[in-house]
N, C-alpha and C positions, 0 to 999 in steps of 0.2 A: 504493500500500500504506500509506503514511504517513497519507494522508487517511482510509483505512478505520480505522486504529488510533485516530485522533483522534475520528472519528465515533462509534465504539463506546464510547470512554471518556466522551464527553459524554452520550451516550444513557444509559449505565449510571449516571452521576451524577444525571441528571434522574429516572430511575426510582427511584433510592435516595431522592432528595429527596421524591418523591411518596409513597413507602412510609412514610417517617418522618412526613410530614405527616398521613397517614391514621392512623398509630398514635397520635400524640400528641393529635390533635384529635378522633378518633372512637372509637378502640378502647381506649385506655389507661384504666384505672380508678383514679381518685385519691380516691375517697370514703373517709371514715373508717369502719372496721368498725362494724357495728351495736352491738356490745358497748361501744364506746368513745364513742358519741355522747352529748353532754351532759356529758362529763367535761372535764378541763383539756386533754386532747389534741385535742378537737374545735375546729377553728378558728371554728366558729359561736359559741363561748362567749367569744371575745376579739377577733373581727373583726366589723364590721358587714356588712350585705348588700353594700354597694358594694365594701368591701375584699375580701370573699370573691370577688366576680366579678373584680375587678382582679387578685388574686393568681393565680387560675386562668389568666386570659388572658395575663398577663405571663409566667408560668412556662412556658406552652406555647410562646410565641413565643421566649423565651430558649433553651429546650431545642431547639427546631427550628433556631435559628441555630447552636447548638453542633454539632449533627449535620450541618449543611450546611457549616460552616466548615472542618472538618478534611479531609473528602474534596475540598473545593474547592482546598485547598492541594496535595493530592496531584495533582489534575488539572493545576494550574499547573506543577508540577515535571515531570510526564509530558509535557505539550505542549511545553515549551521544550526538552526533550530530543529528542523525535522530529522536531521541525521545525528542529533544528540551531541554535536561538537560543543555547543554552549554548556551543556550539562557536564561534559568532560572537563572543560575549563574550571567549572565550579568545584568539581571533585578534586582537581589538582590543588586549587586554592584552599579547600577545607583540610586537605592532608598536610598542608604546609604550616598552618598556624591556627590557634584557637581564638585569636583576636579578630573581631569582625573587620576592623579597619585594614588590617594587613591582608585578610582574605579578599576584601574588596579591591585593594591595590593590585594583588596578584591576578585575580580574575580579569580585571579591566586591562591589565597589561597584555595578557594573552589575546583578548578580544581585539584590542587596538592594533597589536602587531599583525594579527591575521588580516584584519581589515586593511591595514597599510599595504600588505603584500598583495592582496587580491585586487585592490584599487590601483596599484602602482602602474600596471600596463596602460590603463586609460590616461592616467596623469602623464606618463612618459610620452604617449602618443600625442597628447595635447601640446606638450612642450616641444617636441620635434616638429610638429606642424607650424607652431609659432616661429620657430627658428627658420624653417624653410621659406616662410613668407616674410622673413625679416621683421617680424613684430618683436620677437624676443631677441635680446642681445646677450642673454645670460649664458655663461658656460655651464656645462653639465655639473661640475663640482659646486658652482654657486647655486644652481637649482636644487641639487641634492641637499645642500646645507639648509636652504629654506624649507625643504620638505621635512627634514629632521627637526628643525625648530617647530614647524607646524605640528609634528607628531607629539613632541613633548609639551608644547603649550596646550594642545587639545587634550592630551592625557591628563595634565595637571588640573585643567578646568573640569574635565569630566569626572575625575576622581572625587573632587569636592562635591559636585552635583550628585553623582550616583551614590556616594556614601551617605549623604544626607537623605536623598530620595528613598533609598531602601530602608533606612532607619525609620522614616516616616511611614512607609508601607507596613512595617512590622508594628509600629506604635499605634497607627490609626488605619486599620485594614479597610474600613469603609469610607473614610474621609481623607485619605492621604493626599488625594489630588488637590483638596482645598488648602491643606497645610503646606504642600509644596508650592502652590501658587502664592501663598502669603510670604514665604521666604524668598521666592524667585524675584519679587519686586526690588527689595534692597540689594540683592546680589547683582541684578542687571544694572542698577544704577552705579554700583561700585565698579563693575567691569567697564562701564562707559567712562567713569572718572579716571581709571588707571590706564585705559587703552593708549592715549597719546604719549604718556611718559614712561610706561613700563613695558608694554607689549610691542608697540610699533618700532621702538629703537632696537629691538632684537633682530629685525629684518633689514633695517637701513640706517644710515647715518643722517641725522638731522642737525642742521646748523643754521644760525641766523642768516637771513638773506644778505648776500654780498652787495647787491645793488641798493645802497642806502637811499638813493633818490626815489626809486620805485617803492621801497619799503615805506617811506614817508607818505607817499600818495595812497598806498593801501591802508596804512594805519589811520590816515585822515578819513578815508571812507568808513573804516571800522568804527571810528569815533562817532561819526554821524549815525551809524547803525547801532550805537551803544553796545558794541562788542568789546568785552574786557581783555584786549590784547595789547601787549607791549612790544612784541616782536612778530615778524613774519619769518617763517622757516622755509628753507628749501631742503629737498631730500634728493639723494643721488640715485634716481631711478634709471638714469641713462645706462648704468651697468647691467640693467635687467630688461629694459624695454624701449621701444621707439614710440610708444603711445604717449599721449599727453593727459595731464590731469592736474587738478588743484582741489583743495577741500578745506572746510572748517570742521573740526571734530572735537570731541570732549565736552565736558560740562563744567560750569563754574570756573574756578581759578585754573583748571587744567585745559581750558579751551585753547586750541591752536589753529592758526591760519598757516596752511602748508601749500607750497608750490613744488611740483616736480621740476627737476632741472631741465628735463626735455621741453617742458612748457616755456621755461625762461629762455631757452636757446632758440626755439623755433617760432614763437609768436611775438608779434609786436607789442609794445607797451599798452596800446589801446585795447588790443584783444585780451591781454592779461587782466587789465582792469575790468573789462566786461565780465570775464569769467569769475573774478573775485567778487564782483558785485552780485553775480548770480548766487555764489556760495553764501554771501552775507544775507541774501534774501531769505534763505532757509532759517537763519538765526532770527532775523527781524520778525518773520511770520511764525516763529516758535514751532517749526516743523519737527524739531527733535523731541519736544515735549508732547506734541500731538501724536507723533509716531510711537513714543513710549506708552502713551495712554491706549492707543490702538493695540499695541503689542501685548499690553497687560490684559486687556479685555479678551483678545483672541486666545491668549495663553490659558485663561480661565476656561473658556469653552473647549479648547484643545485638550487640556489635562482631564477635564470631565469626560470627554468622548473617549480618550485613551483609556481611562479607568474602566469605563463600561465595556469597551471592545476587548480589553485584556481579560476581564472577568468572563466574558462569553467565550473567548478563545480558550482560556484555561479550563473551563468546564467541559468543553468539547474535545480539545486536543492535548491538553497539558500532560496527561499520563502517557499518551502515545508518543509524545515528543520529549519525554523524560524531564519535564519541568513540574516539580511537585506542587508548588504554590507560588502565588504572585510575589511573595517576599524573597523567593529564591533568586540569587543573582543570575541564574541561567535564563530567567525570563527577560533579561535586558534587551536581547535582540528583538523580541516582540515589541517592547516599548519603543525602541528606536525605529523599527519598521513602521509602526502605526503612526508615530509622530511625524516621520518623514513623509508618509503618504498624505497625512492631513495638511502639512505645510505646503506640499506641492499642490494639493487641491485648493488651498486658500490663496495660492500665489496670483491667480488672475485678479482677485479682489485687492490684495496688498499692493500689487504692481499698479493697478488702476489708481489707487490713492496716491502712490508715490509719483506717478506720472502727472497727476493733478498738482501736487506740490512742486514738482520740477517746473511745470508750466508757470506757476505763480512766481517762482524764483526768477524765471526768464523775464517775466513782466517787470519785476522789481529791478532787474539789471538794466532793462531798456529805459525805465523811468529815471534811474539813478545816473546812468552814464550819458543818456541822450545821444547814443552813438550806435545806430542800427547797423551801420556798415561794419563796425568792429564785431558786432554780434554775429552777423552773417559769415564773415571771414573766419571767426574763431570756430564756428560749427563746421565750416567746410574743412578747416585744418584738422579738427578732431576726427572727421570722417576719413580724411586722407591718411592720417597717421595710424589709425586703427584698422584700416581697410574694412570699414563697416558698411552695411547697406543703408542707403538713404530711406528706402521703403521696404522694410523686412516683411516676410510672410505674417499673416494674421496670428497663427498659433505661436510663432516666435515672439511677436509683440506682446501677447497677453501673458505668456509664461516666462519670458526672459527680460522684458524691458521695464525697468523702473524709471526710465526717462521717456519722454515723448520721442517718437522717431525723428531723425534729422529732417525728414520732409516736413513734419509738423512744426518743428522748431524754427526752421528757416522761413517757412511760409508765414508763420505768425509774425516774425520780425518784418518780412518783406511787405506784408499787407498793412 
């Protein structure tokens, strides 16, 4: 019976992959509408023929990898559950120590290591494709260093979360989801607070902006937006990518305005100021706090649904898949599978809200800078640097895009 479940899951994954390949490479329409051809929206006006071809090819491949990676992770969680691998990891942990915290650390290490190994081929494929299209500038050793940092940062974070979560499941078997939600709120705020000063510097070097004249102009804009920033930081992303970006992150005294060095090297001052005005628009309109409120609300619903679905799964399949009870660490893949599916199912809604906020930030940037030309040119430069599609397929937009499409963003400024 277990082999039948595994066979069906693998066949379903393969059929899904074939369907997405057919959709992205043969059926999806990414052409610019006839009425907009020859305008600033049309990529043919700012990309040459080779760049147009590369942007379409690269975008299709990246989009396909996105739609393959998430169900691949689901398949992994499902298979290690039904074949009892998760139960084996728990048994190893139980034989090692009588202390719950140590058992939790050991179980999570084996699960994380297995996940890292299984997901590695897709990650490496994504890296090599980015290299071949000259988006990534990173060496293999540099990429592996980031992957290992990812592993240990994720492991440390998950260790805290999972140790507390399963303690709550034991303590409050019927209402653990509510207790977990209550603790999740301060933990999420804490992680947002330390992200810019503790986690981000593990991956890159941050230092004050060298161009002090540009820094003065950005800080003047920040002052008008009431952003508590004394410095603008640049980060050495050119060792990793040819893409462009800038952002404002963190909360309270740890808020940081950050520019990638690629952005500084390849955009004009006017374009940089427009992008920074956009990022400041998020702060002015309190999108971080609105996003946190939405995340907290969705998390409450998600944890409740996860609890109900896990209870039903445990009653029907727990014994067959060697998971004795919900408080057993071996049930963790089921928790991760269910939450991942729910997050994916909710992504069209969360992306829609994010696109609205990004559109509002664009409006703020237009009003603050009064420089539509810089806005159009910056969006064209972002498209060119990332080899992204101006008008992506509908499913890609709703499941992947937290920003409006470049067609929508440029058209909004142009109009």
